[in-house]
N, C-alpha and C positions, 0 to 999 in steps of 0.2 A: 742437842742441836737440834732444830729438826731441819731440814732444807726450805727451802724458801720455796711457799706451794706457785706451780705457774699457770697465772690463768691463761687462757684462750679467751683470744677476741671473741666479743659478741658478733655473731653474723648479721651483716648490713641488715633491716629491715627490706622487704618487696615493697616496692611501691605500689601505693593502692591501685587497685586496679578504676581505668575508666570508665565513666559512664556510659553506659551502650548510646550513641545517637540517636536521637527518636526519628525514624524514618515518617518522612511525608507519607500520609493517606488519602487517598483525594477519590473522592465516591461521586461518580455523575450522575444524574437522573435524567432522563430525556424524556420528552413526550411529544412520540410522533404526532399524535393526530391534534396537537393544540388550536391550529385553527378554526378544526370541526367543531371542538369541544367548546370552542369560544363564541359557539355560534349557536352553540346550543342543538349538533347535527350527532345523530347517533350512526356507529358503524355498518348498523342494519337500513339504513337508508339509501337511498338511490339518490344522493346528492354527492353535490362537490365543491370545493371554496377556489375561488378565482380570483386572478391578480391584475390588473390593467398594466397595460407598459405603451409604450410606444408604437409598436404595430400592434394592439391591440388586447382582447381579454385572453388569458391561458390558464388551464387548469393550475392551481397552485395544491391544493392536497383532497386525495379520493375518498369516498366514505366505500368499506372494503364489498358491499354491495355491487358499487358501483366501478371499482378496479376490476371485480369477476366478469365484473359483462365486457371488459377492454377499454379501460378508460384509465390513464397514467397521469402524473402530473408533467407541466409540459405541450398537453396536446391543447391545441386551440379551439375555445368553448363552441365555435359550430361545428365542428369537427365532433368535439366528446357529442351534442346534443343532437348528431344524425346517427351517432354511433349506440346513444342510449337514448329509445323513444318517453318523455317523460320525465328526464333528469332537470332534478332542483338543484340550480344555480345559487349560492351566496357569494355574495363580497367579502372580501377579506375586511376582518376588522381588528387592525394590530393593536389598538386601543385595547380591547378585549381579551388579547394575548397577552400584554406586557403584566394587567393586573390579574391576572390568574398565574402570571412567573412570581410578580409579587405577594401574592397569596399563599404560593409552594413559600417563598425565600420566607415569610412570616411561618410556617410551620418547620419547617428546614430548622432554624433558629434557636428548636428546642434543644439539637443535638450538635450544635456547636456555634459559636459568634463568627468562624468564617465561611460566611455563604457568597454565590459570587452566582453573579446572574451570567448568563451568555443566551443573548439572544439570537434566534425567534424559539429554542423551544428547549434551551438546556438549563439546570440548576447545577452549580458544583459544592460539593461542602469537604472542607478540609477535617477530618476526623480522627486525625490521632492523636490530640490531646483528650478525648471523647470516651476513647476505648475501653479505659477502665472504668470510666462513669457507667458506663452502659453493660459490661459485662465481658468484652470484646465484641470485634469484628463481628463474629456470626449473629451474637445475638443484639449489638446495633443492624446489621441487614434484616435481621426478623423483623424490625420494629419498624422498621422504613415498608418493609412486605407488609406489613399489616395494614401500618395507617393509610398507606396507598392503593390497596386494594379497596380499601372501606369506600373512598374519594369515588371510586368507579372509570381514573383516566386506566388509559394506555402510557405503559411506559415501560423505561426499557435500565439495568442498571448495571452499572460498569466499576470497579473499585479497580485502580490502577498507582505507585507512587507518584507517579507525573499530572496534572491537572489536564494537559495537552489530550493525553493518552484515554483518562477515563473519556473524555469527552468525545473523541472520534471513535473510541466502540461503543460506548453508549450512542450517538447517531445511527452506528451499521446496527442498531439490534444484536452485538452481542453483551451476552449476561457474561463478565468472566473478572474473575476476581485475580489480580498479577502481584505479591506483596514485594519484589524483589525486582530490581530495575535490568539485571540481567535476562531476565524472563520476558521483557517488554518487544524484543526481535520479533521470539516467537508467536506472542498471543496478537501482534500486530502485521505481521507479516503478509498474510492473506487480503490485509484490508486495499479497498481500491484508491488509485492517484486521487481521486475526488477528497479522499479522508483528507487530506492535507491544506483545505480551504485557499488553494493558488488560485490563478486566474486561470482562464477559461483557456488564452491561449499559449499557459505553460502547459497546461494540462496536454493542448493539442499535439504542441510540439515533442512533448517528452511520450506520448502515443506512438507517435510517426516513427520515433525507431523501434517501437514496438514488446515496449516496456508497458503495462496492465496496472502491473499490485508494487506496494510499497519494497516489500521484497526481494523483486528483480532490480527497484531504485537502487535502493543502500548497496547493491555489489558493484554498483558502479563504483569508480573511482573517487572521490568527495571532490578533488580540484578540478577534475576536467567538466562533472556533473552541475559544479559554480560558473565554471566559466562558459558554458553551454547553454546550459537553460535560470540562469542566476543566481546569484547567494540565498534568494531570499529561499529555497528549496532547502540547503542545506538547514535552514535554521530553522525551520518548520520539523526537520528529523531529531535535528539535535532536541528540539522543544518536547516531541514527542517520547521519546528518549531517555531524556533526563540529562543530555552533556552540557549543556546549558543554562543560564536561568531564564527562568518563567514567571515573574513574582507576580501574580495575582492582587487584590486589594476587594475587600470584602466590600458588598453593594452596603452605600451609605443611603442610601433615598429613604428619606421619612415613614415612617410607619405610619398607617392611620386603621382603625378599626371600625367595623361598622355590625351590627345586628337589627333586628327587628322584632316586634309581635304582633300577629294579628288577631283580631278580639272577634270570639264568637258572636258576638252583637254589638252594637252600637252602647255605648256607654257614656254618661256625663258624669260618673260617681269619681271624685277626686280622691278618693280615699284607696279605690281598685286601681284607678289610673298610676297612683303613686306607687301602689306595691307593687303593680308590671314595669314600672322603669325602675326601679329596686332591685327585681329580678337582672335586667338587660344590663344597668350597672355591676352588680355582682359578676355577668361573662366579661367585661369588660376589666374590671381587676384583675377576674381569673387571667385571662390573656396581657396584663400589664406584668404580672408576678412574673409568667411564662417566662416571655423574653426581655424581662428586668429591667422595665420603661417607665416613663410614670408621662401624667399625661395633665394638659395647663389649662384645657380646655372640653366640654362637652354638649352638645345642641342634641337636645329634645324636637322630634317632629311630630306632633299630635296630627292623625289625618282622618279629619271630617268622613273627607269622600275622596273622590279621583281631582278635584278641582284646592279644594278647602282644606290649608296646612293650619298650624299654630307651631310657630317655633319656639324655642325657650332654650336661650342663651347660659349658659353657667362657668363658672372662671373661677381661677383661682391665681393667688398672686405667687403662692411657690409650690412648682406642680410635686403631683402625688399620687399615691397609687392605694388610699386609705379609702376603703368603702364606708367607713364610717362617717368619714369629711365630706365623699361627695354626695355622700346621703342624705345629710343634714342642709348641704345647702341645694340640693334638688329638693327637698322636703319645702323648705324657702321660698325657692322660687314659684315653685307650682301651688302654694296654698294663695299666692296673690293671684292667679287668673282665673276669671271667669269663661268658661266656656262656650259659645253660641251654637256648640250643634255635639251633637254624640262624637263619640271617637270609636272611630272603627278600627285603627293602625297604630303602634307607636315606635318611632324607628330613634337610634342611638347612632350618634358618630360624632369619634373624635379622630380629627386630623393631626398629622405632623406630632406623634406622639416621642420624647426625649428619651436617650438613654438615661438611667438612676444614676446619678453619681452619688458614689457613697456619701454621708456625711456625719461625722462624729457626732453624737448626744453624747449631754450628762446624763449620767447611769441616774442618779437620782434626779437632777430638776427638770432635765429634759432641755428644749433648745427654746428659750424666750423671743428671739426672734421666726421663727415656726407658730410659737403660740399667739404672736400680735399680731402676724400674720390671717392665721386662721378668723382671729374673733375678727377682723378687719371681712374680709370673706362674709362671714355671718349676719355683720352688720350690713354690709353694701346687698345681698341679697333679701335683705330684712324690709330696706330700706329702701330700695331700688341706686341705680348704678350713679346719679348726680347728687348723690345727698352724704355720699365718704368721700370726701376730699381732702388732699393734704396741698401744706403752702411749697410753690417753688421758687425759687429765686430765678430773676427776671434781670438782664444787663441794664440796669440804669440807676442813676442815682437818686433820683426824686423817691421819697418812700411809699408812698401810694402807688406808686407805678413798679417797686424794685420785688416786686412779688404777684404771682397768679395761682389759681388754682388747675390741681392736676388730679386727673386719675388713674394715672396710670398707674402700673403692678410695683414700681419702687418707692420706698417711702421718702417724703420731701424732704426739700434741703432747707435748713434753719439757718439766718442767722450767725456767725458765729461771734461777732465781734458783741460784747458784754454791754456798748453805751447805749445799742438799739435795742427798745421795746419789742416784745414778740404781740403785745394788745395794740394794732393803732384802729382809732376812730375811723370811720366811713367820711366823716369831714370834720376838718379840722371846729375846734370850739373857738371863739373871741374871747380875751381873758380881758379885766379889766384894771386899769391903774387907781390907788388909790394913794396919795400924798406920795408920788413916786415909784411907788413900791407897784409890785405885782401883785395881782388878790384874784383869786378863786374861791375857795368857802374859809380864807385866810389870806395873809400873808407868805408869800412865795419865797424862797432863797435859793439863789443860784450860785449850784455846787461842783458844776463841769461846764465848759463850754468856752468860747462858742464854736461849733462847726458848721459852718459856709456851704452853702451848697446851692450851686447857683448851672441853672440847666433845663434844657426844654425847651431852647430859644427857633428848633427846627420843627415843632411841629405846634406848635401856638401854645403851650402849656408852659411857658416858662414861669420858673419860681427863682427868688433871689432870696434867700433865708440863712438868719441866724440861729441854732438849733443849741439848746441848753439843757442840761439836766439841774430840775429842782426838786426841792422838797417844800414840806408843809407839815405841820402836826395832826392835821386832818387828814390830810390827802394821800402820804407817802410819796412814794415817787414819782414825778413825773416828764414828761418828756414833752418843754414846750420849744418855740419858734419867734424870730423875731422876723415879720415882712418888711425888707426890705424895700420893696417895691409901693406897700399902700400905707402910707405915711407912719409905717416903723410900727407897726401895730405887731399883738401880741395873739399868741393860739394856742393853743394843747391841741396836740398831735396824739400823743402815747403815753399808755401807763406800764409802769413797772409793776412787776409781780410781787 
């Protein structure tokens, strides 16, 4: 008899290692000469951008050449003109600056959907989820540098785990890459107090005790700092170091797209103009696919000279980024135009682009709703805006006033009650009576009714009718009524299919 074999218990399975938590990675792009570039001033120009205050105009931004002559931001304009003879002064254009930031945002959307604008000069990108796609941080930053250098803009790029730290480092002109929160204190230590974005009075009070840098500030006890200078100072420091939440929201302002093509000489050849317009459409579609957006309307402007412009509007019921569909619609629209003068320039504009919401389509049969909308778009482009319409119900009991024509982009509403016909006559036709029988081309037999409609006393179109459904061997199903106000006369008002 063999002794029982003693089995040792299996060792407990080791717990699966937790996936490492993805650390945020914020890239800040700051454009220190944005105000100059917005008004087309070069760094080598002897020029400044001014901004008006109550005490008068002061220098807001300075070109490199003007700075070398002793002009700095904040200097009074009169003093700047005395320092530099022949100084060119341009007023600040905040709208042009914001448009440049918007253009940068559209470009940055190629790398991440999380793009935040921090006017007046900074754009923030959260790229942690995009690093694998672009081959790591080094490759991503190299692509950013390549694209920005081609644009010719002056910029600074900083990378840290927090958005606030990246922004202040880029604004200070420090191009650094800090990957861990533990290294933030070292990277931020030498920045001045103004980096915190505090009020001028708070900065003055802190400097009054001999503190000039962030390193000196956060060496003070937190409680005493908050008590003496206010809790906002501590909150700003914690946001820099990632010690408190600093949520950011991606900029959701609507995108738009503009492009143009200048012709070497004026032409009235519609085939050539359509070919040029198609090339502009191809640029639009390329942009839409890059930012994952769709367009609902586009505008084509044909410039004949500085004063004369022909505008063409092309729209769809369902937003799309299909080059084929936009090309067919534009072709239908442009073929119907007769130009009064040669065209020297073509502009394309599409405003308020929409995000491309994924639609599940049948693999073999496609989407009938989209096919129907596409067919209506082409009919409308060929026949005209007011030639394609759909019925829309109106809150009125009287059949002739219970609907109206609708040119909206949605499908019209149809009556849901089966006893109402879809085909109403524009004007009711009187019926005759023979030997006590209602007669049209033959005797009519009432099979349903009456349905009394008594309404309209408030607008001088009062009606009092009893509606019936009638049939005959020659006319099929008819919708007739008896007018109770006109000696009980009978009228035909509708036909059933």
